[in-house]
Chimera marker file (.cmm) of the C-alpha trace (Angstrom):
<marker_set name="trace">
<marker id="1" x="94.804" y="-34.648" z="101.045" r="1" g="1" b="0" radius="0.5"/>
<marker id="2" x="93.729" y="-31.375" z="101.701" r="1" g="1" b="0" radius="0.5"/>
<marker id="3" x="95.525" y="-28.716" z="104.279" r="1" g="1" b="0" radius="0.5"/>
<marker id="4" x="93.790" y="-25.288" z="105.547" r="1" g="1" b="0" radius="0.5"/>
<marker id="5" x="97.249" y="-22.963" z="106.216" r="1" g="1" b="0" radius="0.5"/>
<marker id="6" x="97.699" y="-19.600" z="107.833" r="1" g="1" b="0" radius="0.5"/>
<marker id="7" x="100.829" y="-17.492" z="106.925" r="1" g="1" b="0" radius="0.5"/>
<marker id="8" x="102.503" y="-14.654" z="109.291" r="1" g="1" b="0" radius="0.5"/>
<marker id="9" x="103.428" y="-12.004" z="106.765" r="1" g="1" b="0" radius="0.5"/>
<marker id="10" x="106.143" y="-9.621" z="107.066" r="1" g="1" b="0" radius="0.5"/>
<marker id="11" x="103.908" y="-6.741" z="107.800" r="1" g="1" b="0" radius="0.5"/>
<marker id="12" x="102.709" y="-8.691" z="110.499" r="1" g="1" b="0" radius="0.5"/>
<marker id="13" x="99.684" y="-9.828" z="108.480" r="1" g="1" b="0" radius="0.5"/>
<marker id="14" x="98.025" y="-13.069" z="108.024" r="1" g="1" b="0" radius="0.5"/>
<marker id="15" x="96.905" y="-14.832" z="104.857" r="1" g="1" b="0" radius="0.5"/>
<marker id="16" x="94.954" y="-17.633" z="104.956" r="1" g="1" b="0" radius="0.5"/>
<marker id="17" x="94.992" y="-20.178" z="101.953" r="1" g="1" b="0" radius="0.5"/>
<marker id="18" x="94.435" y="-24.218" z="100.965" r="1" g="1" b="0" radius="0.5"/>
<marker id="19" x="96.759" y="-26.616" z="99.364" r="1" g="1" b="0" radius="0.5"/>
<marker id="20" x="97.375" y="-30.298" z="98.633" r="1" g="1" b="0" radius="0.5"/>
<marker id="21" x="100.935" y="-29.462" z="99.922" r="1" g="1" b="0" radius="0.5"/>
<marker id="22" x="101.058" y="-26.256" z="102.092" r="1" g="1" b="0" radius="0.5"/>
<marker id="23" x="105.130" y="-26.542" z="102.359" r="1" g="1" b="0" radius="0.5"/>
<marker id="24" x="105.460" y="-26.712" z="98.772" r="1" g="1" b="0" radius="0.5"/>
<marker id="25" x="102.659" y="-23.792" z="98.423" r="1" g="1" b="0" radius="0.5"/>
<marker id="26" x="104.698" y="-21.991" z="100.985" r="1" g="1" b="0" radius="0.5"/>
<marker id="27" x="107.806" y="-21.472" z="98.801" r="1" g="1" b="0" radius="0.5"/>
<marker id="28" x="105.535" y="-20.592" z="96.064" r="1" g="1" b="0" radius="0.5"/>
<marker id="29" x="104.109" y="-17.701" z="98.060" r="1" g="1" b="0" radius="0.5"/>
<marker id="30" x="107.847" y="-16.851" z="99.227" r="1" g="1" b="0" radius="0.5"/>
<marker id="31" x="109.251" y="-16.730" z="95.626" r="1" g="1" b="0" radius="0.5"/>
<marker id="32" x="106.260" y="-14.734" z="94.391" r="1" g="1" b="0" radius="0.5"/>
<marker id="33" x="104.673" y="-17.502" z="92.566" r="1" g="1" b="0" radius="0.5"/>
<marker id="34" x="101.446" y="-16.976" z="95.194" r="1" g="1" b="0" radius="0.5"/>
<marker id="35" x="98.538" y="-15.092" z="95.146" r="1" g="1" b="0" radius="0.5"/>
<marker id="36" x="98.840" y="-11.524" z="94.820" r="1" g="1" b="0" radius="0.5"/>
<marker id="37" x="98.663" y="-10.832" z="98.718" r="1" g="1" b="0" radius="0.5"/>
<marker id="38" x="101.897" y="-12.567" z="99.273" r="1" g="1" b="0" radius="0.5"/>
<marker id="39" x="103.540" y="-10.669" z="96.660" r="1" g="1" b="0" radius="0.5"/>
<marker id="40" x="102.789" y="-7.668" z="98.267" r="1" g="1" b="0" radius="0.5"/>
<marker id="41" x="103.353" y="-8.928" z="102.098" r="1" g="1" b="0" radius="0.5"/>
<marker id="42" x="106.050" y="-11.014" z="102.119" r="1" g="1" b="0" radius="0.5"/>
<marker id="43" x="105.482" y="-14.491" z="103.729" r="1" g="1" b="0" radius="0.5"/>
<marker id="44" x="107.540" y="-15.077" z="106.810" r="1" g="1" b="0" radius="0.5"/>
<marker id="45" x="106.298" y="-18.720" z="107.897" r="1" g="1" b="0" radius="0.5"/>
<marker id="46" x="103.536" y="-20.970" z="108.252" r="1" g="1" b="0" radius="0.5"/>
<marker id="47" x="101.796" y="-20.239" z="111.733" r="1" g="1" b="0" radius="0.5"/>
<marker id="48" x="98.957" y="-23.059" z="111.373" r="1" g="1" b="0" radius="0.5"/>
<marker id="49" x="97.782" y="-26.047" z="109.373" r="1" g="1" b="0" radius="0.5"/>
<marker id="50" x="94.960" y="-28.088" z="109.701" r="1" g="1" b="0" radius="0.5"/>
<marker id="51" x="94.361" y="-31.074" z="107.714" r="1" g="1" b="0" radius="0.5"/>
<marker id="52" x="91.322" y="-32.082" z="106.268" r="1" g="1" b="0" radius="0.5"/>
<marker id="53" x="89.555" y="-34.727" z="103.797" r="1" g="1" b="0" radius="0.5"/>
<marker id="54" x="88.638" y="-33.048" z="100.953" r="1" g="1" b="0" radius="0.5"/>
<marker id="55" x="89.417" y="-30.205" z="98.799" r="1" g="1" b="0" radius="0.5"/>
<marker id="56" x="85.713" y="-28.731" z="99.386" r="1" g="1" b="0" radius="0.5"/>
<marker id="57" x="86.190" y="-29.356" z="103.055" r="1" g="1" b="0" radius="0.5"/>
<marker id="58" x="89.093" y="-27.055" z="103.057" r="1" g="1" b="0" radius="0.5"/>
<marker id="59" x="87.715" y="-24.438" z="101.411" r="1" g="1" b="0" radius="0.5"/>
<marker id="60" x="84.417" y="-23.954" z="103.699" r="1" g="1" b="0" radius="0.5"/>
<marker id="61" x="87.362" y="-24.009" z="106.333" r="1" g="1" b="0" radius="0.5"/>
<marker id="62" x="89.153" y="-21.411" z="104.695" r="1" g="1" b="0" radius="0.5"/>
<marker id="63" x="86.322" y="-19.230" z="104.570" r="1" g="1" b="0" radius="0.5"/>
<marker id="64" x="85.547" y="-19.627" z="107.985" r="1" g="1" b="0" radius="0.5"/>
<marker id="65" x="89.074" y="-18.694" z="109.105" r="1" g="1" b="0" radius="0.5"/>
<marker id="66" x="88.859" y="-15.652" z="107.126" r="1" g="1" b="0" radius="0.5"/>
<marker id="67" x="85.813" y="-14.505" z="108.582" r="1" g="1" b="0" radius="0.5"/>
<marker id="68" x="87.672" y="-14.234" z="111.972" r="1" g="1" b="0" radius="0.5"/>
<marker id="69" x="88.460" y="-11.152" z="113.132" r="1" g="1" b="0" radius="0.5"/>
<marker id="70" x="92.511" y="-10.624" z="113.680" r="1" g="1" b="0" radius="0.5"/>
<marker id="71" x="91.944" y="-10.436" z="117.091" r="1" g="1" b="0" radius="0.5"/>
<marker id="72" x="90.106" y="-14.084" z="117.320" r="1" g="1" b="0" radius="0.5"/>
<marker id="73" x="92.932" y="-15.182" z="114.667" r="1" g="1" b="0" radius="0.5"/>
<marker id="74" x="95.478" y="-14.603" z="117.677" r="1" g="1" b="0" radius="0.5"/>
<marker id="75" x="94.181" y="-15.826" z="120.267" r="1" g="1" b="0" radius="0.5"/>
<marker id="76" x="92.945" y="-18.739" z="118.663" r="1" g="1" b="0" radius="0.5"/>
<marker id="77" x="96.915" y="-19.047" z="117.349" r="1" g="1" b="0" radius="0.5"/>
<marker id="78" x="98.158" y="-18.307" z="120.952" r="1" g="1" b="0" radius="0.5"/>
<marker id="79" x="100.453" y="-15.658" z="119.152" r="1" g="1" b="0" radius="0.5"/>
<marker id="80" x="102.087" y="-12.847" z="121.245" r="1" g="1" b="0" radius="0.5"/>
<marker id="81" x="101.493" y="-10.046" z="118.819" r="1" g="1" b="0" radius="0.5"/>
<link id1="1" id2="2" r="1" g="1" b="0" radius="0.2"/>
<link id1="2" id2="3" r="1" g="1" b="0" radius="0.2"/>
<link id1="3" id2="4" r="1" g="1" b="0" radius="0.2"/>
<link id1="4" id2="5" r="1" g="1" b="0" radius="0.2"/>
<link id1="5" id2="6" r="1" g="1" b="0" radius="0.2"/>
<link id1="6" id2="7" r="1" g="1" b="0" radius="0.2"/>
<link id1="7" id2="8" r="1" g="1" b="0" radius="0.2"/>
<link id1="8" id2="9" r="1" g="1" b="0" radius="0.2"/>
<link id1="9" id2="10" r="1" g="1" b="0" radius="0.2"/>
<link id1="10" id2="11" r="1" g="1" b="0" radius="0.2"/>
<link id1="11" id2="12" r="1" g="1" b="0" radius="0.2"/>
<link id1="12" id2="13" r="1" g="1" b="0" radius="0.2"/>
<link id1="13" id2="14" r="1" g="1" b="0" radius="0.2"/>
<link id1="14" id2="15" r="1" g="1" b="0" radius="0.2"/>
<link id1="15" id2="16" r="1" g="1" b="0" radius="0.2"/>
<link id1="16" id2="17" r="1" g="1" b="0" radius="0.2"/>
<link id1="17" id2="18" r="1" g="1" b="0" radius="0.2"/>
<link id1="18" id2="19" r="1" g="1" b="0" radius="0.2"/>
<link id1="19" id2="20" r="1" g="1" b="0" radius="0.2"/>
<link id1="20" id2="21" r="1" g="1" b="0" radius="0.2"/>
<link id1="21" id2="22" r="1" g="1" b="0" radius="0.2"/>
<link id1="22" id2="23" r="1" g="1" b="0" radius="0.2"/>
<link id1="23" id2="24" r="1" g="1" b="0" radius="0.2"/>
<link id1="24" id2="25" r="1" g="1" b="0" radius="0.2"/>
<link id1="25" id2="26" r="1" g="1" b="0" radius="0.2"/>
<link id1="26" id2="27" r="1" g="1" b="0" radius="0.2"/>
<link id1="27" id2="28" r="1" g="1" b="0" radius="0.2"/>
<link id1="28" id2="29" r="1" g="1" b="0" radius="0.2"/>
<link id1="29" id2="30" r="1" g="1" b="0" radius="0.2"/>
<link id1="30" id2="31" r="1" g="1" b="0" radius="0.2"/>
<link id1="31" id2="32" r="1" g="1" b="0" radius="0.2"/>
<link id1="32" id2="33" r="1" g="1" b="0" radius="0.2"/>
<link id1="33" id2="34" r="1" g="1" b="0" radius="0.2"/>
<link id1="34" id2="35" r="1" g="1" b="0" radius="0.2"/>
<link id1="35" id2="36" r="1" g="1" b="0" radius="0.2"/>
<link id1="36" id2="37" r="1" g="1" b="0" radius="0.2"/>
<link id1="37" id2="38" r="1" g="1" b="0" radius="0.2"/>
<link id1="38" id2="39" r="1" g="1" b="0" radius="0.2"/>
<link id1="39" id2="40" r="1" g="1" b="0" radius="0.2"/>
<link id1="40" id2="41" r="1" g="1" b="0" radius="0.2"/>
<link id1="41" id2="42" r="1" g="1" b="0" radius="0.2"/>
<link id1="42" id2="43" r="1" g="1" b="0" radius="0.2"/>
<link id1="43" id2="44" r="1" g="1" b="0" radius="0.2"/>
<link id1="44" id2="45" r="1" g="1" b="0" radius="0.2"/>
<link id1="45" id2="46" r="1" g="1" b="0" radius="0.2"/>
<link id1="46" id2="47" r="1" g="1" b="0" radius="0.2"/>
<link id1="47" id2="48" r="1" g="1" b="0" radius="0.2"/>
<link id1="48" id2="49" r="1" g="1" b="0" radius="0.2"/>
<link id1="49" id2="50" r="1" g="1" b="0" radius="0.2"/>
<link id1="50" id2="51" r="1" g="1" b="0" radius="0.2"/>
<link id1="51" id2="52" r="1" g="1" b="0" radius="0.2"/>
<link id1="52" id2="53" r="1" g="1" b="0" radius="0.2"/>
<link id1="53" id2="54" r="1" g="1" b="0" radius="0.2"/>
<link id1="54" id2="55" r="1" g="1" b="0" radius="0.2"/>
<link id1="55" id2="56" r="1" g="1" b="0" radius="0.2"/>
<link id1="56" id2="57" r="1" g="1" b="0" radius="0.2"/>
<link id1="57" id2="58" r="1" g="1" b="0" radius="0.2"/>
<link id1="58" id2="59" r="1" g="1" b="0" radius="0.2"/>
<link id1="59" id2="60" r="1" g="1" b="0" radius="0.2"/>
<link id1="60" id2="61" r="1" g="1" b="0" radius="0.2"/>
<link id1="61" id2="62" r="1" g="1" b="0" radius="0.2"/>
<link id1="62" id2="63" r="1" g="1" b="0" radius="0.2"/>
<link id1="63" id2="64" r="1" g="1" b="0" radius="0.2"/>
<link id1="64" id2="65" r="1" g="1" b="0" radius="0.2"/>
<link id1="65" id2="66" r="1" g="1" b="0" radius="0.2"/>
<link id1="66" id2="67" r="1" g="1" b="0" radius="0.2"/>
<link id1="67" id2="68" r="1" g="1" b="0" radius="0.2"/>
<link id1="68" id2="69" r="1" g="1" b="0" radius="0.2"/>
<link id1="69" id2="70" r="1" g="1" b="0" radius="0.2"/>
<link id1="70" id2="71" r="1" g="1" b="0" radius="0.2"/>
<link id1="71" id2="72" r="1" g="1" b="0" radius="0.2"/>
<link id1="72" id2="73" r="1" g="1" b="0" radius="0.2"/>
<link id1="73" id2="74" r="1" g="1" b="0" radius="0.2"/>
<link id1="74" id2="75" r="1" g="1" b="0" radius="0.2"/>
<link id1="75" id2="76" r="1" g="1" b="0" radius="0.2"/>
<link id1="76" id2="77" r="1" g="1" b="0" radius="0.2"/>
<link id1="77" id2="78" r="1" g="1" b="0" radius="0.2"/>
<link id1="78" id2="79" r="1" g="1" b="0" radius="0.2"/>
<link id1="79" id2="80" r="1" g="1" b="0" radius="0.2"/>
<link id1="80" id2="81" r="1" g="1" b="0" radius="0.2"/>
</marker_set>
């Protein structure tokens, strides 16, 4: 089981990734053990996570979400920014 997740960062930006344990991965990001982006843009919280059946499906979904505009992400996540 894999998950796609979207993090809200301290500067208001979003980070999208995949993991088989999104809570642990979030803690890794917060502790500077995640990707380069989250080292530079401190993650605040998980805004969204979606469960998928395989890593392949999660990677495809991640690419799809990364292709969305910021406005579309906000609208879909129903955030008030």
